[in-house]
MOPAC internal coordinates of N, CA, C and O (Angstrom, degrees):
PM7 1SCF
backbone

  N    0.0000 0     0.00 0     0.00 0    0    0    0
  C    1.4449 1     0.00 0     0.00 0    1    0    0
  C    1.5215 1   110.87 1     0.00 0    2    1    0
  O    1.2310 1   120.39 1   140.25 1    3    2    1
  N    1.3422 1   116.87 1   -39.75 1    3    2    1
  C    1.4602 1   119.75 1   179.83 1    5    3    2
  C    1.5280 1   111.36 1   -61.08 1    6    5    3
  O    1.2310 1   120.55 1   141.08 1    7    6    5
  N    1.3168 1   116.56 1   -38.92 1    7    6    5
  C    1.4708 1   120.30 1  -179.73 1    9    7    6
  C    1.5293 1   110.48 1   -65.89 1   10    9    7
  O    1.2310 1   120.30 1   139.36 1   11   10    9
  N    1.3109 1   117.03 1   -40.64 1   11   10    9
  C    1.4672 1   120.96 1   179.18 1   13   11   10
  C    1.5194 1   110.08 1   -67.46 1   14   13   11
  O    1.2310 1   120.08 1   136.54 1   15   14   13
  N    1.3294 1   117.46 1   -43.46 1   15   14   13
  C    1.4623 1   120.44 1   178.37 1   17   15   14
  C    1.5263 1   111.34 1   -62.90 1   18   17   15
  O    1.2310 1   120.60 1   144.54 1   19   18   17
  N    1.3208 1   116.45 1   -35.46 1   19   18   17
  C    1.4675 1   120.03 1   176.32 1   21   19   18
  C    1.5254 1   110.45 1   -64.39 1   22   21   19
  O    1.2310 1   120.55 1   139.79 1   23   22   21
  N    1.3190 1   116.56 1   -40.21 1   23   22   21
  C    1.4610 1   122.25 1   179.52 1   25   23   22
  C    1.5236 1   112.16 1   -68.06 1   26   25   23
  O    1.2310 1   120.40 1   142.16 1   27   26   25
  N    1.3260 1   116.84 1   -37.84 1   27   26   25
  C    1.4626 1   122.11 1  -176.07 1   29   27   26
  C    1.5135 1   112.91 1  -106.37 1   30   29   27
  O    1.2310 1   120.03 1  -166.19 1   31   30   29
  N    1.3253 1   117.55 1    13.81 1   31   30   29
  C    1.4526 1   121.41 1  -177.01 1   33   31   30
  C    1.5129 1   112.90 1   -52.54 1   34   33   31
  O    1.2310 1   121.10 1   -35.01 1   35   34   33
  N    1.3012 1   115.50 1   144.99 1   35   34   33
  C    1.4526 1   120.98 1   179.74 1   37   35   34
  C    1.5159 1   111.94 1   102.16 1   38   37   35
  O    1.2310 1   122.11 1    -9.76 1   39   38   37
  N    1.2848 1   113.56 1   170.24 1   39   38   37
  C    1.4555 1   121.97 1  -173.93 1   41   39   38
  C    1.5231 1   113.33 1   -79.56 1   42   41   39
  O    1.2310 1   119.61 1   153.98 1   43   42   41
  N    1.3208 1   118.36 1   -26.02 1   43   42   41
  C    1.4545 1   120.99 1  -165.30 1   45   43   42
  C    1.5109 1   116.52 1  -103.19 1   46   45   43
  O    1.2310 1   119.28 1   154.88 1   47   46   45
  N    1.3073 1   118.97 1   -25.12 1   47   46   45
  C    1.4695 1   120.37 1  -170.64 1   49   47   46
  C    1.5195 1   113.40 1   -61.45 1   50   49   47
  O    1.2310 1   119.96 1   140.52 1   51   50   49
  N    1.3138 1   117.69 1   -39.48 1   51   50   49
  C    1.4664 1   119.67 1   179.71 1   53   51   50
  C    1.5208 1   110.21 1   -65.15 1   54   53   51
  O    1.2310 1   120.32 1   138.74 1   55   54   53
  N    1.3343 1   116.99 1   -41.26 1   55   54   53
  C    1.4687 1   120.08 1   177.89 1   57   55   54
  C    1.5246 1   111.52 1   -64.71 1   58   57   55
  O    1.2310 1   120.32 1   139.15 1   59   58   57
  N    1.3072 1   116.99 1   -40.85 1   59   58   57
  C    1.4669 1   120.83 1   178.05 1   61   59   58
  C    1.5192 1   109.61 1   -61.22 1   62   61   59
  O    1.2310 1   120.65 1   131.64 1   63   62   61
  N    1.3127 1   116.37 1   -48.36 1   63   62   61
  C    1.4592 1   121.20 1   179.52 1   65   63   62
  C    1.5224 1   110.77 1   -60.65 1   66   65   63
  O    1.2310 1   120.35 1   137.93 1   67   66   65
  N    1.3219 1   116.94 1   -42.07 1   67   66   65
  C    1.4658 1   122.20 1   179.01 1   69   67   66
  C    1.5339 1   110.75 1   -59.21 1   70   69   67
  O    1.2310 1   120.48 1   132.34 1   71   70   69
  N    1.3273 1   116.69 1   -47.66 1   71   70   69
  C    1.4624 1   120.16 1  -176.19 1   73   71   70
  C    1.5301 1   112.84 1   -72.93 1   74   73   71
  O    1.2310 1   120.12 1   155.39 1   75   74   73
  N    1.3130 1   117.37 1   -24.61 1   75   74   73
  C    1.4638 1   120.03 1   178.41 1   77   75   74
  C    1.5258 1   112.87 1   -92.55 1   78   77   75
  O    1.2310 1   119.88 1   177.71 1   79   78   77
  N    1.3113 1   117.84 1    -2.29 1   79   78   77
  C    1.4649 1   121.38 1  -175.10 1   81   79   78
  C    1.5365 1   110.89 1   -56.13 1   82   81   79
  O    1.2310 1   121.15 1   -69.09 1   83   82   81
  N    1.3308 1   115.40 1   110.91 1   83   82   81
  C    1.4519 1   121.38 1   175.41 1   85   83   82
  C    1.5184 1   115.36 1    73.28 1   86   85   83
  O    1.2310 1   119.45 1  -164.22 1   87   86   85
  N    1.3317 1   118.66 1    15.78 1   87   86   85
  C    1.4614 1   120.63 1  -178.92 1   89   87   86
  C    1.5191 1   110.70 1  -144.17 1   90   89   87
  O    1.2310 1   120.95 1    -8.71 1   91   90   89
  N    1.3134 1   115.78 1   171.29 1   91   90   89
  C    1.4713 1   122.78 1   174.14 1   93   91   90
  C    1.5114 1   107.94 1  -112.37 1   94   93   91
  O    1.2310 1   121.19 1   -32.45 1   95   94   93
  N    1.3246 1   115.33 1   147.55 1   95   94   93
  C    1.4503 1   118.86 1  -179.48 1   97   95   94
  C    1.5249 1   110.18 1  -150.62 1   98   97   95
  O    1.2310 1   121.44 1   -35.61 1   99   98   97
  N    1.3231 1   114.86 1   144.39 1   99   98   97
  C    1.4610 1   120.77 1   173.23 1  101   99   98
  C    1.5253 1   109.07 1   -78.56 1  102  101   99
  O    1.2310 1   121.32 1   -20.42 1  103  102  101
  N    1.3249 1   115.09 1   159.58 1  103  102  101
  C    1.4582 1   122.25 1  -178.24 1  105  103  102
  C    1.5321 1   111.08 1   -53.27 1  106  105  103
  O    1.2310 1   119.99 1   129.88 1  107  106  105
  N    1.3228 1   117.62 1   -50.12 1  107  106  105
  C    1.4699 1   120.95 1  -175.89 1  109  107  106
  C    1.5230 1   111.59 1   -64.35 1  110  109  107
  O    1.2310 1   120.03 1   141.82 1  111  110  109
  N    1.3277 1   117.55 1   -38.18 1  111  110  109
  C    1.4666 1   120.67 1   177.86 1  113  111  110
  C    1.5221 1   110.79 1   -67.14 1  114  113  111
  O    1.2310 1   121.01 1   139.06 1  115  114  113
  N    1.3128 1   115.67 1   -40.94 1  115  114  113
  C    1.4611 1   120.50 1   178.79 1  117  115  114
  C    1.5250 1   110.71 1   -64.45 1  118  117  115
  O    1.2310 1   120.44 1   139.26 1  119  118  117
  N    1.3114 1   116.76 1   -40.74 1  119  118  117
  C    1.4673 1   120.26 1   179.03 1  121  119  118
  C    1.5303 1   110.51 1   -60.90 1  122  121  119
  O    1.2310 1   120.58 1   137.90 1  123  122  121
  N    1.3259 1   116.50 1   -42.10 1  123  122  121
  C    1.4705 1   120.10 1   177.81 1  125  123  122
  C    1.5295 1   111.35 1   -62.82 1  126  125  123
  O    1.2310 1   120.50 1   139.48 1  127  126  125
  N    1.3189 1   116.66 1   -40.52 1  127  126  125
  C    1.4680 1   121.04 1  -178.13 1  129  127  126
  C    1.5344 1   111.66 1   -68.74 1  130  129  127
  O    1.2310 1   120.67 1   138.06 1  131  130  129
  N    1.3203 1   116.32 1   -41.94 1  131  130  129
  C    1.4676 1   120.48 1  -175.97 1  133  131  130
  C    1.5219 1   111.06 1   -69.99 1  134  133  131
  O    1.2310 1   119.88 1   142.84 1  135  134  133
  N    1.3123 1   117.83 1   -37.16 1  135  134  133
  C    1.4641 1   119.63 1   176.65 1  137  135  134
  C    1.5047 1   113.62 1   106.97 1  138  137  135
  O    1.2310 1   120.41 1    49.75 1  139  138  137
  N    1.3064 1   116.82 1  -130.25 1  139  138  137
  C    1.4714 1   122.45 1  -170.84 1  141  139  138
  C    1.5234 1   112.24 1   -78.83 1  142  141  139
  O    1.2310 1   121.23 1  -114.45 1  143  142  141
  N    1.3125 1   115.25 1    65.55 1  143  142  141
  C    1.4648 1   121.13 1   177.70 1  145  143  142
  C    1.5284 1   107.51 1  -123.66 1  146  145  143
  O    1.2310 1   120.48 1   -41.99 1  147  146  145
  N    1.3111 1   116.68 1   138.01 1  147  146  145
  C    1.4655 1   119.84 1   178.75 1  149  147  146
  C    1.5310 1   109.06 1   -75.50 1  150  149  147
  O    1.2310 1   121.01 1   -20.44 1  151  150  149
  N    1.3223 1   115.68 1   159.56 1  151  150  149
  C    1.4612 1   120.06 1   177.22 1  153  151  150
  C    1.5251 1   110.61 1   -61.32 1  154  153  151
  O    1.2310 1   120.89 1   139.25 1  155  154  153
  N    1.3272 1   115.90 1   -40.75 1  155  154  153
  C    1.4686 1   120.46 1  -179.82 1  157  155  154
  C    1.5331 1   110.95 1   -61.17 1  158  157  155
  O    1.2310 1   120.72 1   134.43 1  159  158  157
  N    1.3273 1   116.24 1   -45.57 1  159  158  157
  C    1.4691 1   119.87 1  -178.89 1  161  159  158
  C    1.5282 1   110.92 1   -67.05 1  162  161  159
  O    1.2310 1   120.34 1   137.11 1  163  162  161
  N    1.3289 1   116.96 1   -42.89 1  163  162  161
  C    1.4645 1   119.53 1   178.90 1  165  163  162
  C    1.5272 1   109.84 1   -61.70 1  166  165  163
  O    1.2310 1   120.37 1   135.28 1  167  166  165
  N    1.3037 1   116.90 1   -44.72 1  167  166  165
  C    1.4536 1   120.82 1   179.22 1  169  167  166
  C    1.5265 1   111.13 1   -59.55 1  170  169  167
  O    1.2310 1   120.51 1   134.96 1  171  170  169
  N    1.3211 1   116.63 1   -45.04 1  171  170  169
  C    1.4703 1   121.38 1   179.36 1  173  171  170
  C    1.5221 1   110.97 1   -62.40 1  174  173  171
  O    1.2310 1   120.31 1   133.89 1  175  174  173
  N    1.3367 1   117.01 1   -46.11 1  175  174  173
  C    1.4587 1   120.93 1  -178.36 1  177  175  174
  C    1.5330 1   110.89 1   -64.50 1  178  177  175
  O    1.2310 1   120.39 1   138.53 1  179  178  177
  N    1.3405 1   116.86 1   -41.47 1  179  178  177
  C    1.4624 1   120.38 1   178.95 1  181  179  178
  C    1.5251 1   110.68 1   -63.42 1  182  181  179
  O    1.2310 1   119.81 1   137.25 1  183  182  181
  N    1.3308 1   117.98 1   -42.75 1  183  182  181
  C    1.4707 1   121.14 1   178.84 1  185  183  182
  C    1.5280 1   110.62 1   -60.19 1  186  185  183
  O    1.2310 1   120.67 1   135.93 1  187  186  185
  N    1.3298 1   116.32 1   -44.07 1  187  186  185
  C    1.4688 1   120.14 1   179.34 1  189  187  186
  C    1.5192 1   110.99 1   -63.95 1  190  189  187
  O    1.2310 1   120.44 1   137.77 1  191  190  189
  N    1.3130 1   116.77 1   -42.23 1  191  190  189
  C    1.4651 1   120.50 1  -177.85 1  193  191  190
  C    1.5204 1   111.90 1   -69.48 1  194  193  191
  O    1.2310 1   120.11 1   146.22 1  195  194  193
  N    1.3334 1   117.39 1   -33.78 1  195  194  193
  C    1.4663 1   120.80 1   174.27 1  197  195  194
  C    1.5289 1   109.08 1   -66.79 1  198  197  195
  O    1.2310 1   120.37 1   133.78 1  199  198  197
  N    1.3414 1   116.90 1   -46.22 1  199  198  197
  C    1.4709 1   121.33 1   179.81 1  201  199  198
  C    1.5290 1   111.61 1   -61.34 1  202  201  199
  O    1.2310 1   120.36 1   146.64 1  203  202  201
  N    1.3438 1   116.92 1   -33.36 1  203  202  201
  C    1.4636 1   121.30 1  -179.35 1  205  203  202
  C    1.5236 1   113.06 1   -83.79 1  206  205  203
  O    1.2310 1   119.97 1   174.98 1  207  206  205
  N    1.3321 1   117.66 1    -5.02 1  207  206  205
  C    1.4627 1   120.52 1   177.26 1  209  207  206
  C    1.5176 1   114.93 1    85.81 1  210  209  207
  O    1.2310 1   120.04 1  -168.98 1  211  210  209
  N    1.3359 1   117.52 1    11.02 1  211  210  209
  C    1.4655 1   120.17 1   178.82 1  213  211  210
  C    1.5232 1   111.65 1   -83.01 1  214  213  211
  O    1.2310 1   120.66 1   148.87 1  215  214  213
  N    1.3370 1   116.34 1   -31.13 1  215  214  213
  C    1.4550 1   122.53 1  -177.80 1  217  215  214
  C    1.5083 1   110.33 1  -127.82 1  218  217  215
  O    1.2310 1   121.65 1   -18.00 1  219  218  217
  N    1.3135 1   114.46 1   162.00 1  219  218  217
  C    1.4594 1   122.04 1   174.47 1  221  219  218
  C    1.5187 1   107.47 1  -121.91 1  222  221  219
  O    1.2310 1   120.79 1   -46.24 1  223  222  221
  N    1.3271 1   116.10 1   133.76 1  223  222  221
  C    1.4679 1   122.74 1   177.22 1  225  223  222
  C    1.5166 1   107.59 1  -100.26 1  226  225  223
  O    1.2310 1   120.96 1   -55.65 1  227  226  225
  N    1.3321 1   115.77 1   124.35 1  227  226  225
  C    1.4571 1   121.22 1  -178.94 1  229  227  226
  C    1.5272 1   107.71 1  -111.07 1  230  229  227
  O    1.2310 1   120.80 1   -66.65 1  231  230  229
  N    1.3231 1   116.08 1   113.35 1  231  230  229
  C    1.4614 1   122.28 1  -179.74 1  233  231  230
  C    1.5259 1   107.67 1  -103.78 1  234  233  231
  O    1.2310 1   120.47 1   -62.58 1  235  234  233
  N    1.3330 1   116.71 1   117.42 1  235  234  233
  C    1.4543 1   121.77 1  -176.69 1  237  235  234
  C    1.5264 1   113.02 1   -81.75 1  238  237  235
  O    1.2310 1   120.30 1   179.60 1  239  238  237
  N    1.3470 1   117.04 1    -0.40 1  239  238  237
  C    1.4700 1   122.16 1   176.19 1  241  239  238
  C    1.5236 1   111.80 1    53.85 1  242  241  239
  O    1.2310 1   120.63 1  -131.41 1  243  242  241
  N    1.3255 1   116.40 1    48.59 1  243  242  241
  C    1.4613 1   121.25 1   179.72 1  245  243  242
  C    1.5231 1   110.02 1  -119.68 1  246  245  243
  O    1.2310 1   121.58 1   -14.73 1  247  246  245
  N    1.3240 1   114.58 1   165.27 1  247  246  245
  C    1.4587 1   121.34 1   173.16 1  249  247  246
  C    1.5191 1   106.09 1  -121.30 1  250  249  247
  O    1.2310 1   119.10 1   -59.32 1  251  250  249
  N    1.3192 1   119.33 1   120.68 1  251  250  249
  C    1.4637 1   127.29 1    -2.08 1  253  251  250
  C    1.5273 1   111.08 1   -67.69 1  254  253  251
  O    1.2310 1   120.89 1   -17.86 1  255  254  253
  N    1.3373 1   115.90 1   162.14 1  255  254  253
  C    1.4643 1   119.61 1  -176.53 1  257  255  254
  C    1.5263 1   112.57 1   -58.44 1  258  257  255
  O    1.2310 1   121.35 1   -40.70 1  259  258  257
  N    1.3173 1   115.02 1   139.30 1  259  258  257
  C    1.4622 1   122.42 1   175.18 1  261  259  258
  C    1.5224 1   106.93 1  -129.89 1  262  261  259
  O    1.2310 1   121.27 1   -69.37 1  263  262  261
  N    1.3375 1   115.17 1   110.63 1  263  262  261
  C    1.4639 1   122.01 1  -178.61 1  265  263  262
  C    1.5199 1   108.05 1  -127.56 1  266  265  263
  O    1.2310 1   120.75 1   -42.91 1  267  266  265
  N    1.3154 1   116.18 1   137.09 1  267  266  265
  C    1.4567 1   121.50 1   175.59 1  269  267  266
  C    1.5274 1   108.98 1  -127.01 1  270  269  267
  O    1.2310 1   121.51 1   -21.42 1  271  270  269
  N    1.3205 1   114.72 1   158.58 1  271  270  269
  C    1.4600 1   121.72 1   177.75 1  273  271  270
  C    1.5191 1   108.58 1  -124.03 1  274  273  271
  O    1.2310 1   121.08 1   -34.05 1  275  274  273
  N    1.3276 1   115.53 1   145.95 1  275  274  273
  C    1.4589 1   121.37 1   174.45 1  277  275  274
  C    1.5160 1   108.27 1  -146.39 1  278  277  275
  O    1.2310 1   121.03 1   -21.33 1  279  278  277
  N    1.3212 1   115.63 1   158.67 1  279  278  277
  C    1.4586 1   118.64 1   177.99 1  281  279  278
  C    1.5250 1   109.90 1   -79.22 1  282  281  279
  O    1.2310 1   121.24 1   -30.58 1  283  282  281
  N    1.3166 1   115.23 1   149.42 1  283  282  281
  C    1.4590 1   121.86 1   174.44 1  285  283  282
  C    1.5235 1   107.98 1   -87.45 1  286  285  283
  O    1.2310 1   120.28 1    -5.51 1  287  286  285
  N    1.3101 1   117.07 1   174.49 1  287  286  285
  C    1.4737 1   120.18 1   175.83 1  289  287  286
  C    1.5291 1   109.81 1   -59.59 1  290  289  287
  O    1.2310 1   120.41 1   141.29 1  291  290  289
  N    1.3117 1   116.82 1   -38.71 1  291  290  289
  C    1.4671 1   122.79 1   177.28 1  293  291  290
  C    1.5290 1   110.03 1   -60.97 1  294  293  291
  O    1.2310 1   120.52 1   133.64 1  295  294  293
  N    1.3201 1   116.61 1   -46.36 1  295  294  293
  C    1.4626 1   121.95 1   178.81 1  297  295  294
  C    1.5196 1   112.54 1   -66.48 1  298  297  295
  O    1.2310 1   120.31 1   139.55 1  299  298  297
  N    1.3458 1   117.01 1   -40.45 1  299  298  297
  C    1.4745 1   120.35 1   178.26 1  301  299  298
  C    1.5171 1   111.39 1   -63.15 1  302  301  299
  O    1.2310 1   121.10 1   138.92 1  303  302  301
  N    1.3328 1   115.50 1   -41.08 1  303  302  301
  C    1.4659 1   119.52 1   179.23 1  305  303  302
  C    1.5307 1   110.54 1   -62.81 1  306  305  303
  O    1.2310 1   120.61 1   136.00 1  307  306  305
  N    1.3238 1   116.44 1   -44.00 1  307  306  305
  C    1.4605 1   120.40 1   178.35 1  309  307  306
  C    1.5202 1   110.53 1   -63.04 1  310  309  307
  O    1.2310 1   120.46 1   134.96 1  311  310  309
  N    1.3257 1   116.72 1   -45.04 1  311  310  309
  C    1.4652 1   120.72 1  -179.93 1  313  311  310
  C    1.5291 1   110.69 1   -60.85 1  314  313  311
  O    1.2310 1   120.22 1   140.42 1  315  314  313
  N    1.3188 1   117.18 1   -39.58 1  315  314  313
  C    1.4697 1   120.51 1   178.92 1  317  315  314
  C    1.5204 1   111.51 1   -62.26 1  318  317  315
  O    1.2310 1   120.43 1   144.30 1  319  318  317
  N    1.3194 1   116.79 1   -35.70 1  319  318  317
  C    1.4599 1   119.09 1   179.70 1  321  319  318
  C    1.5333 1   111.34 1   -70.99 1  322  321  319
  O    1.2310 1   120.33 1   156.65 1  323  322  321
  N    1.3231 1   116.98 1   -23.35 1  323  322  321
  C    1.4685 1   120.93 1   179.40 1  325  323  322
  C    1.5276 1   112.69 1   -80.24 1  326  325  323
  O    1.2310 1   120.22 1   173.08 1  327  326  325
  N    1.3275 1   117.18 1    -6.92 1  327  326  325
  C    1.4613 1   121.20 1  -179.86 1  329  327  326
  C    1.5223 1   111.37 1   -58.18 1  330  329  327
  O    1.2310 1   119.86 1   141.39 1  331  330  329
  N    1.3159 1   117.87 1   -38.61 1  331  330  329
  C    1.4654 1   121.16 1   179.41 1  333  331  330
  C    1.5302 1   110.67 1   -62.24 1  334  333  331
  O    1.2310 1   119.86 1   141.97 1  335  334  333
  N    1.3207 1   117.87 1   -38.03 1  335  334  333
  C    1.4647 1   121.45 1   177.65 1  337  335  334
  C    1.5246 1   109.75 1   -65.82 1  338  337  335
  O    1.2310 1   120.74 1   137.97 1  339  338  337
  N    1.3227 1   116.20 1   -42.03 1  339  338  337
  C    1.4600 1   120.78 1   178.08 1  341  339  338
  C    1.5291 1   110.61 1   -62.69 1  342  341  339
  O    1.2310 1   120.40 1   135.43 1  343  342  341
  N    1.3165 1   116.84 1   -44.57 1  343  342  341
  C    1.4704 1   121.26 1   178.39 1  345  343  342
  C    1.5254 1   110.79 1   -61.18 1  346  345  343
  O    1.2310 1   120.39 1   137.03 1  347  346  345
  N    1.3334 1   116.87 1   -42.97 1  347  346  345
  C    1.4633 1   121.21 1   178.33 1  349  347  346
  C    1.5238 1   109.80 1   -60.43 1  350  349  347
  O    1.2310 1   120.22 1   136.76 1  351  350  349
  N    1.3294 1   117.18 1   -43.24 1  351  350  349
  C    1.4537 1   121.27 1   178.72 1  353  351  350
  C    1.5151 1   112.06 1   -61.72 1  354  353  351
  O    1.2310 1   120.41 1   139.22 1  355  354  353
  N    1.3145 1   116.82 1   -40.78 1  355  354  353
  C    1.4695 1   120.56 1   178.80 1  357  355  354
  C    1.5249 1   111.23 1   -64.07 1  358  357  355
  O    1.2310 1   120.43 1   135.44 1  359  358  357
  N    1.3197 1   116.78 1   -44.56 1  359  358  357
  C    1.4656 1   121.20 1  -179.49 1  361  359  358
  C    1.5252 1   110.94 1   -64.84 1  362  361  359
  O    1.2310 1   119.89 1   144.29 1  363  362  361
  N    1.3138 1   117.82 1   -35.71 1  363  362  361
  C    1.4617 1   122.73 1  -174.04 1  365  363  362
  C    1.5301 1   113.87 1  -105.11 1  366  365  363
  O    1.2310 1   119.86 1  -159.13 1  367  366  365
  N    1.3131 1   117.87 1    20.87 1  367  366  365
  C    1.4578 1   121.81 1  -173.54 1  369  367  366
  C    1.5261 1   112.52 1   -57.59 1  370  369  367
  O    1.2310 1   119.27 1   138.29 1  371  370  369
  N    1.3158 1   119.01 1   -41.71 1  371  370  369
  C    1.4692 1   120.61 1  -179.72 1  373  371  370
  C    1.5287 1   111.08 1   -60.51 1  374  373  371
  O    1.2310 1   120.44 1   135.90 1  375  374  373
  N    1.3286 1   116.77 1   -44.10 1  375  374  373
  C    1.4646 1   120.43 1   178.82 1  377  375  374
  C    1.5245 1   111.04 1   -66.29 1  378  377  375
  O    1.2310 1   120.30 1   140.35 1  379  378  377
  N    1.3206 1   117.04 1   -39.65 1  379  378  377
  C    1.4584 1   121.22 1  -179.80 1  381  379  378
  C    1.5242 1   110.44 1   -63.92 1  382  381  379
  O    1.2310 1   120.15 1   137.54 1  383  382  381
  N    1.3147 1   117.32 1   -42.46 1  383  382  381
  C    1.4650 1   121.41 1   177.99 1  385  383  382
  C    1.5230 1   110.45 1   -63.57 1  386  385  383
  O    1.2310 1   120.26 1   137.11 1  387  386  385
  N    1.3370 1   117.11 1   -42.89 1  387  386  385
  C    1.4666 1   120.61 1   178.98 1  389  387  386
  C    1.5291 1   110.92 1   -62.30 1  390  389  387
  O    1.2310 1   120.25 1   138.97 1  391  390  389
  N    1.3128 1   117.12 1   -41.03 1  391  390  389
  C    1.4618 1   121.17 1   178.35 1  393  391  390
  C    1.5205 1   110.27 1   -64.61 1  394  393  391
  O    1.2310 1   120.17 1   135.95 1  395  394  393
  N    1.3350 1   117.28 1   -44.05 1  395  394  393
  C    1.4633 1   121.40 1   179.30 1  397  395  394
  C    1.5245 1   110.93 1   -62.95 1  398  397  395
  O    1.2310 1   120.29 1   138.95 1  399  398  397
  N    1.3384 1   117.05 1   -41.05 1  399  398  397
  C    1.4684 1   121.10 1   178.06 1  401  399  398
  C    1.5252 1   110.92 1   -64.21 1  402  401  399
  O    1.2310 1   120.20 1   136.18 1  403  402  401
  N    1.3244 1   117.23 1   -43.82 1  403  402  401
  C    1.4672 1   121.38 1   179.01 1  405  403  402
  C    1.5276 1   110.68 1   -63.79 1  406  405  403
  O    1.2310 1   120.79 1   139.75 1  407  406  405
  N    1.3132 1   116.09 1   -40.25 1  407  406  405
  C    1.4702 1   120.10 1   178.24 1  409  407  406
  C    1.5286 1   110.13 1   -63.82 1  410  409  407
  O    1.2310 1   120.29 1   135.21 1  411  410  409
  N    1.3180 1   117.05 1   -44.79 1  411  410  409
  C    1.4670 1   120.85 1   179.42 1  413  411  410
  C    1.5242 1   110.60 1   -62.26 1  414  413  411
  O    1.2310 1   120.14 1   141.72 1  415  414  413
  N    1.3281 1   117.33 1   -38.28 1  415  414  413
  C    1.4673 1   120.98 1   178.84 1  417  415  414
  C    1.5280 1   110.11 1   -65.76 1  418  417  415
  O    1.2310 1   120.04 1   138.24 1  419  418  417
  N    1.3349 1   117.53 1   -41.76 1  419  418  417
  C    1.4653 1   120.86 1   178.63 1  421  419  418
  C    1.5249 1   110.57 1   -62.91 1  422  421  419
  O    1.2310 1   120.69 1   135.02 1  423  422  421
  N    1.3131 1   116.29 1   -44.98 1  423  422  421
  C    1.4607 1   120.79 1  -178.83 1  425  423  422
  C    1.5145 1   109.62 1   -65.05 1  426  425  423
  O    1.2310 1   120.26 1   139.15 1  427  426  425
  N    1.3232 1   117.10 1   -40.85 1  427  426  425
  C    1.4624 1   121.22 1   178.01 1  429  427  426
  C    1.5199 1   111.95 1   -60.93 1  430  429  427
  O    1.2310 1   120.41 1   142.09 1  431  430  429
  N    1.3311 1   116.82 1   -37.91 1  431  430  429
  C    1.4582 1   120.93 1   178.43 1  433  431  430
  C    1.5201 1   110.92 1   -68.97 1  434  433  431
  O    1.2310 1   120.44 1   144.84 1  435  434  433
  N    1.3369 1   116.76 1   -35.16 1  435  434  433
  C    1.4529 1   120.30 1   178.68 1  437  435  434
  C    1.5231 1   111.48 1   -70.73 1  438  437  435
  O    1.2310 1   120.63 1   143.63 1  439  438  437
  N    1.3281 1   116.40 1   -36.37 1  439  438  437
  C    1.4588 1   120.60 1  -179.26 1  441  439  438
  C    1.5251 1   110.63 1   -75.84 1  442  441  439
  O    1.2310 1   119.88 1   141.04 1  443  442  441
  N    1.3315 1   117.83 1   -38.96 1  443  442  441
  C    1.4642 1   122.75 1  -177.41 1  445  443  442
  C    1.5361 1   110.73 1  -121.21 1  446  445  443
  O    1.2310 1   119.51 1  -108.27 1  447  446  445
  N    1.3285 1   118.53 1    71.73 1  447  446  445
  C    1.4781 1   120.31 1  -176.12 1  449  447  446
  C    1.5102 1   113.25 1   -67.73 1  450  449  447
  O    1.2310 1   120.10 1   180.00 1  451  450  449

């Protein structure tokens, strides 16, 4: 588990892998899909995931630049194993939202006593 967490460490890598599962996407499209991620952070996460063998970067060598990303077989296999976590989240969404709301309320009380 520690090795997998090291590979997927951070908030964004699982979402990136999820959105690229079985498809190719340009940087700008991926950024829109992932949500509230800065360009710098997305770029950093993509570079790490390419270096780790989870993704493949396809550079079409054109002007203007055209680059796409896709998951590798290694990345697809990992993403497939995460399906159970996604299913669990879907089944338990009401509880997860309640926990997140309670956590936000606690933090709000700590920030504004």
